[in-house]
C-alpha distance (Angstrom), angle and dihedral (degrees) to the residues before:
residue distance angle dihedral
M1 . . .
A2 3.80 . .
K3 3.80 119.4 .
N4 3.79 138.7 -148.1
V5 3.81 128.1 -135.4
T6 3.81 127.2 -138.0
I7 3.80 114.5 -149.4
A8 3.81 116.7 -160.7
F9 3.81 120.7 -158.2
N10 3.78 122.7 -147.0
Q11 3.81 106.9 -128.1
G12 3.81 89.5 -154.5
T13 3.80 89.5 72.9
I14 3.81 94.7 53.5
D15 3.83 115.6 102.4
S16 3.80 102.2 -153.4
E17 3.79 139.4 40.1
S18 3.76 91.0 -101.1
A19 3.78 120.9 18.7
L20 3.75 135.5 178.8
V21 3.79 111.4 -134.0
R22 3.81 118.0 -160.8
V23 3.81 114.7 -149.3
Y24 3.82 124.1 -150.9
R25 3.83 131.8 -169.9
S26 3.81 130.9 -161.2
P27 3.81 133.4 -179.3
D28 3.82 91.7 -150.8
D29 3.85 108.2 23.3
T30 3.83 90.6 -107.6
A31 3.84 111.0 63.9
W32 3.82 104.7 62.0
T33 3.81 127.5 -167.4
E34 3.80 123.8 -172.2
I35 3.79 106.1 -123.5
G36 3.79 102.7 176.9
T37 3.78 150.6 -49.1
S38 3.77 138.3 -100.4
V39 3.81 130.4 -163.3
V40 3.79 114.2 -134.5
N41 3.82 118.0 -165.0
T42 3.80 130.0 -163.8
G43 3.79 109.6 -81.3
N44 3.78 91.4 5.7
A45 3.79 119.4 92.2
A46 3.77 117.5 -155.4
D47 3.77 137.9 -147.4
Y48 3.77 133.0 -149.7
V49 3.81 120.0 -156.0
D50 3.79 115.7 -149.4
L51 3.78 108.2 -152.8
G52 3.79 92.0 -179.1
P53 3.79 130.2 -119.5
S54 3.81 111.4 -19.3
D55 3.84 88.8 -3.1
N56 3.81 89.6 -76.4
G57 3.79 96.0 122.5
L58 3.78 130.7 -105.3
A59 3.79 121.6 -65.5
D60 3.80 121.9 -126.8
G61 3.77 113.6 -76.3
T62 3.78 140.2 70.6
W63 3.80 118.3 -52.1
Y64 3.80 126.1 -169.2
Y65 3.80 128.4 -150.0
R66 3.79 135.8 -168.4
A67 3.79 135.4 166.0
A68 3.79 141.6 -154.9
Q69 3.79 130.5 -162.4
E70 3.80 122.2 -125.9
D71 3.79 124.4 -157.0
S72 3.81 128.1 -153.9
V73 3.84 95.6 -89.1
P74 3.24 83.7 53.4
N75 3.79 105.3 -111.1
L76 3.79 116.5 157.5
S77 3.80 118.9 -139.8
A78 3.77 124.7 -136.3
F79 3.79 113.7 -82.5
G80 3.75 119.1 -93.4
P81 3.80 117.2 -127.2
S82 3.78 115.8 -70.2
V83 3.79 121.2 -109.7
S84 3.78 127.0 -161.3
V85 3.76 138.6 -145.8
T86 3.79 128.2 -169.0
I87 3.79 118.3 -141.8
D88 3.80 113.7 -155.0
T89 3.79 116.6 171.3
T90 3.80 96.2 160.3
A91 3.79 112.3 114.1
P92 3.80 117.4 -133.7
G93 3.77 118.6 -102.9
A94 3.79 118.9 -86.6
P95 3.80 116.1 -96.2
S96 3.78 119.9 -116.4
I97 3.78 128.4 -143.4
A98 3.80 110.7 -124.7
T99 3.82 99.8 -166.6
L100 3.78 142.1 -7.5
T101 3.77 123.2 -144.5
V102 3.78 122.8 -163.0
G103 3.78 114.7 -149.3
D104 3.78 137.4 178.1
F105 3.76 119.2 -94.2
T106 3.78 120.6 -153.6
P107 3.79 116.7 -178.1
């Protein structure tokens, strides 16, 4: 089952009262694709939910994210540091029982 990722932005790092934050995703921390935007207001942090390509969720693996702030001109800030998340939807293998021992039971 594919998963989504919620990205929370720290309002304390936003320069203006209302800022547009551009969100980027990469499968390898080098090839970046803009995946959406979020508006962050003073005193009000914001989230962005990545539903994956075509809104079908993210496949297993490591995904990287970074963001940049855009002002009203629009000038784009430098990118913040990238962060990563690992999606793992594979269930662990089933345990096996090595031996059974029958014992006496006395109530």
